[in-house]
Structure formats: structure tokens, C-alpha cells
N, C-alpha and C positions, 0 to 999 in steps of 0.2 A: 486473528492475532490477539487472542486474549484481548477482547474488545477494549477493556479499560486501559491496558498497557498501551495499545496502539493509539487510543484516543488521548491518553496522557502525553504521549510523545508529540502529537500534533499540538496539544495545548501548550507544552513546554516550548516548542519552536514558536508558536504564535505569541505566547506571552512575552517572549524575549523581544519580539518585533514590536509589540505594543508598548513596551517599556520606554521611558525616557521622553525627551523633548526633541523636536525637530531642530534643524540648524538655525531657524529664525527664533527659536526659544518659545514657540507657542505650540500647544497641543492641538492637533487637527481633529475635527469631528469625525464620527463614524459615518461610513457610507452604507447605503442600502441598495440591494439589487433584487430584481424580480425577473425570473426566466421561465419560459415554457418550452418543453422539449418533446421531441419525437424520435424514437429509436427503433432498433431491430435486435433480436436475440440471435447470437451466433451459434451455429450448430457445431460446437466443438467436440461433441461425442454422439455416437448413435444412440446412447442411452437416453438422451434428452431430445432427440430429433422429433418425436411425435408432438411435442408442444413448442418447438423452437421456431414456429412460423409466425408467432404473434409479435405485435409492434407496441412496445411500452410507450406510454405517454405520461408526462409528468409536469409538475410545477414546483418551483423552488424559490425560497427566500433566503438571502444571504446578508449578513452584517459583517463589515470588515473595515479595515483602516490601512491607508498607505503610510508606512513609517519609514523615513529615510534618515534615521539617526546613525551615528557612528557604530552603535551597538548592533543595529540591524545589518549593516554592511559586514561587520565582524562575523556574524552568525551565518549569513548566506552568501556574501560576496556580491549581492545585488540589492537594489531598491526593491521592496516587496510589499504586497498587501498581505494581511493575515486576518483570519476571522473564522466564522462558523456558518454552516448552512443547514437548513432543514428542508427536506425534499419529500414530496409525495409522488409515488409512481403507481400507475395502474398497468398491469401486465397484459391486459386485454384478453384474459381467459379465466374462466371460473376456477379451473384446477390450479392455476398459479396464483391468482388473487392479486393483492395489492401490497405495497410496502411503504413504510414511513422511515426515513433515513435522517440521521443526525451525524454531522461530521465537522471536524476542524481542518483548516487548510492553511497552507502558505502559497503565495502566488507571486513569484518574481516577475518584475517588469522587464520584458525582452527588448521592447522598442517603445519610444514615446516621443511625439512631437506636438505641435500645436493642435492637431486635428485627430490623430490616430494614436491609440495605445494598444500594444500587443502584450499579453501576459500568458504565463504557463502555470496552471494551478495543480497542486498535488494535495490530496486530502485523504483522511482515513477516519473511520468511526464505526457506528453500529447501524444495522438495518433491522427493523421489525417486519416480519413476513407473516401475512395473514393466513396463508395456506401452505402446508408442508406435506411431505411424503407420509403416506400411511399404507401399509401393505394391502388393506382391503378397501378403505374409503377413498384413497387418493394415490393409487399405485403408479400412475404415469408421471407424477411430479417428482422426478429425481434430482431436480435442481437443489431443493432445500430439505433438510431433515430436522431443522430446529427453527423455532420462531425467531430467535435472535441469532444474527449472523454478523460477520465482519464486512465492512464496506471499504473498498479502495476505489478512488476516483481521480481522474485527471482530465484536464481540458485545456485546449489552446483557444484563447479568446481574442477577438478584435473588438475594440470599442471606438465608436465614432462620436466625436463631440458635437452636440447640438447647441448647448450653451455651456458656460463655465461650470454649471452644476449638473446638467443632464446629458447622459450619453446613451446611445443605442448600442446594444451588444449582440454579437453572434458568436457562438462557440461550438467547437467539435469536442465531444466528450468520449471517454472510454471508462466504463464502469465494471467492477467485478464484485460479486457478492458470493461469499462462501463461509461455512462455519469452520474452515481450516482443518477438516478431517476429524473434528471432535466427535461428531456423530454421523453415522452413515445411513443412506447413501449421500455422498457429498460431491456431486458433479459441478455444483455451483452454476452461476450465470455470468456470462460476459455479454454486455450489451452496449455497443456504441450508440451515440445519439447526437442530434443537432438541436441547438436551442437558440432562441431569440429572446431579447428582453430589454430592460432599461436599467440604468444605474444612476442613482442620485447621490452626488458628492457635494455636500453643503458648501465646502470651502475649496477654492481653487488652490491646487498644490503645484508649486514650482520646484522642480528638482534639477540639479546640475549634473552634467555628464560625469560618470565615474572615471577616475584616473587609477590605473593599475600598473604595478611594476611589471616589467617584461619577465616572462617565465624563463628561467635559466636551468636547462636540463642538466648541465654539468655538475650542479650542486646536489642532484638527487642520488640516493643510494637505495639498495634493497633493504627492506624492513621486515623483520620476522614477528609474527603475531601468534598468540594462543587464545582460542575462543572456547567458551562454554555455552551450550544451548540446551533448552529444556522446553517441553510442552506436555500437554495431557490430552487424552481422548477418552470417550465413554464407550465401553465395550458392552453391547447388548446381546444377550443370549437369544438365539432364534426361537427356541421352543418355549421357554418360560417368560421371555421378555425382561429377565433380570439384568440390571445395569451395574457395571463395575468401572470405577475410575482407574485408568492406567496412565503411565508416564513414559515419555521418551526423553532420554538424555544423550548428549553428544559432545564430542570434542572436535575442534577444528584447528589445524596448524597450517599456516600459510604465509606467503610472502607477497609483497606488492612493490610495484615500481611506477613512479609517476612519469607520464610521458608528455603531459601538457597541463595547463592551468586547471582544466576541468576533468582530466582523465588519468586513471591509473589502470594498469593491468595487474592481475593477481593469479595465483595458482597455489594449490596445496592439497591437503588430505582431510577427509571427514571420517569420523567414527560415530556410528549410531547404535544405540541400544534401545530398541523400541518395545516397551512393555505391552502395547496393544498386540503386536505381532507375537510376542512371547506367550501372551494369554491365549491367543487363537491357536497356537501350536499345541499348547498343553491341553486345551479342550478337545482338540482333534486327535490327541494321543500321539503326536509326533515328538521326537526328541531332537529335532534339527535345531542348530544354533540360530538364535534370532538376531544376532549382531551382524552389522554390515560395515564395510570400509569402502570409501570411494575416493578417487582422485578427481580434481576439478581444475578448470581454468575459468577466468572471468574478467569482469571490468567494473571499475568504480567510477561513478559519475559524482563529481564533487561540487557542492554548493556551500562553501564556507565550512561550518561545523557539521553540516548534514551530508551524508554520503548514501547514495543508492547503489547497492552492489548486486550484480547479476552473475551467477555462477552456472556453468554447465559441467556436470560430472558424470562419471561412469563407475559402477561398482567393480572393485577388484576382489572383494571377498563378500559373498552373499550366499551362504549355504541354503537358505530358503529363498529361492529365486523371486526377485521383485517382478511385479507385473510389467515393468519396463526397466531394462538394465541401465538406462540413461535417466538422470534426474536433473531438475532445475532447482536452484536455490536463490531466493530473492531476499535481500536484507536492507532495511532502512536503519542507518546508524546515526547516532548523535554523539559527537566527540565531547566528552566531559573534560578531558585533558589530552595532552599529546600522546599519553600512553594508556588511556582507558576510554573505551566507547561502549555505549549501551544501545540496544535497538531491538527490533522485532524481525522475525524471519518467516518465510514460507517455503516449504519444499513441495514440489509437484512432480508427479510421474505422468508423462504424457498429457492427457486431457483433463486430469483431475488433481486438485490440491490434496496433498497427503497429510500435512501437518503444519501448524503455525505455532510460534512460541517466542520466548525471550532469548536474546543473544547478547552475551557479554564478551568483550574482546580486550586483551591485555597486550600491550607492546612489549617485546622481549629485547630486541636489539634493532 
């Protein structure tokens, strides 16, 4: 997801949480966390199966802060940590190599009492990969085709208080690394992991339970939106190795309806004009139309001004048949205002990410 745009979105959300003073009027110190993890690579495609038996091992340092200002609640609807992490991962095989990852995150507090804290972290950033695909030198590594890729990570964490400053932590992670289809092959890597660690929080933070207004569905109405999306890919000619930048542009028209405080359902139509596909058709001498239209339904998960949207769609117009007639579209939105949102998206076909890019949405009615 255009690494810088995705990272900028995390930083934007994080900076808004860091801003301001807490309700006691004092700024809280940053907290530090150290974790060690053990994972497994999921065999999501037969193309990566020969190397998907390895067990990644990693170490991570995070710096973050619990901010419970009114501004933080406005942005997420939860008390939340926000910060950044740097992670080292050894994929336990010379053909896959190692990775250094840097990401920003937000981490809403799901439950907290005197002893236990439960949080859900969502982060995005960049991953440097030491070993990538090469047709002769490293042909089996179809996970990665570029040294720099995008990182999406989430974890559910439980923290056990030892003292007011020191906590023991254990977390279940799900991690995804992909270049978003910018360069092929791009099967990416999905690897869940389990971690244990310690967290040092210099100052004891006391937070009060949140009070929320009861959700009233009778006040909700259908809302119509118009979206613009764009991304790019690098097309590499097989024989000469010549590379050419291509662009995908799209339009999305859809409506949504809120069914609870945290959920909306949505449905609509997508139009895609993929320059990468057009370029491939021209080079192969085909005159087939490269454009596609799809219908979709989906769900929005709402966290204040942040929205995670999941769509499932099917093509109703696709002269050049896609490798899978069904597609998934994932979007992380930030609401700039009631009628304008900006975010990043990923489109996947079956077991592989096809493209990632920028998504703008405008409310119509």
C-alpha cells in the first residue's frame, strides 16, 4: 500500500492519539516493550508450498503511549495506545532470508482492571527483505519479488501486572507481507506467531470506564458514496527484462447502512481500468478490453474516525477473464470530515494480492 501512504496513515492516527493532555492535565511518559516471537508460515498457495514449512523467529522493540484524552476518544471511540515498532525476523531458511520491519500502530484497550489488560493492535508499515525471487538464483522464493514490501500486522495481547511499572505480556499475532502486486511474482507471506515479553510503563495510568450513548438504529439512513482509487505496478518484459510503470484507476459507487455502534453493511459497484493488464494484452497481441466491472457486498468495522472495510465482489463484465471471478477488497479509511474520507486499499484474487493503492471517498447523499 504504497508504503509511505500506509505508514503516513498510521502516523496520522498515532499522532492524533499522542496529542494533548490527559484528564489529570499531565503528560504521561512513553512506555517500552520487548517481545520474542515464534511463528509458522501458512501454505496459502501451492506456488510457495516448497518453502512454507519453516518457522519464523523474531524479536521486537516497541515504544508507545496510552493516551486517554477527549481527542483520542473522538478518533477511535476507545482508550488506546499508539506508537511504533521495529522488528527483526529470521525466516529460518537461506532462500527466504531475514526481514527488518518498521511500522506504526494503534492499540485500543478492550479490557482493563487492576491486574489484567487486554488490547487489540493494528499496524502497517514497511518490511525490508534480504532474499527475493530470482528466476535462476532463487526461483523457489515466490513470496517476495522486491526488497521493500508492505507490512500489515495485528495482534491480540494480554498483559499481566507484576508491579505498577512492569507487566508480562503474551500475544497472538497475524502478519502479512506483500509488495501489493507492484512486482511479480507476488504471493506474499502470511505468518501467525505467538510472542512473550515484558512492558515497562514508567507511570501508573488510571483510566475511568467509558460512557457511551445508546445506539439508536431508527435514526440511521442509507448513505450514497462515490470513490476514486488508484495504484501502480511495474511490468517486466520476460525476454529483455525491461521494466515499465503502469497504473490502475477505478471508480466505486456504493451505499452503506449502520446496524450497530461498531458495524455497517455496504454494497455497490466497482469499475477497474488496469494498465498492467492492458500492457500485457498489447504485448501478447490481443485486442481484448482490459476493463472490468464488479458488484460487491461488505462490512464496515467502525473505530471512531477509522473504518476497516471488507468487500466480497464478483465480476459482471470481464472480457479478459480474471484468474478468479471473485475478488476481495480491503480498505482502511480515515474520516477527514462527514463527507470525505481517505485511505488505502488492497484487492486480492484468491490466494494472492493483486494491487494496493490510494482510495478517496466522497459522500453524495
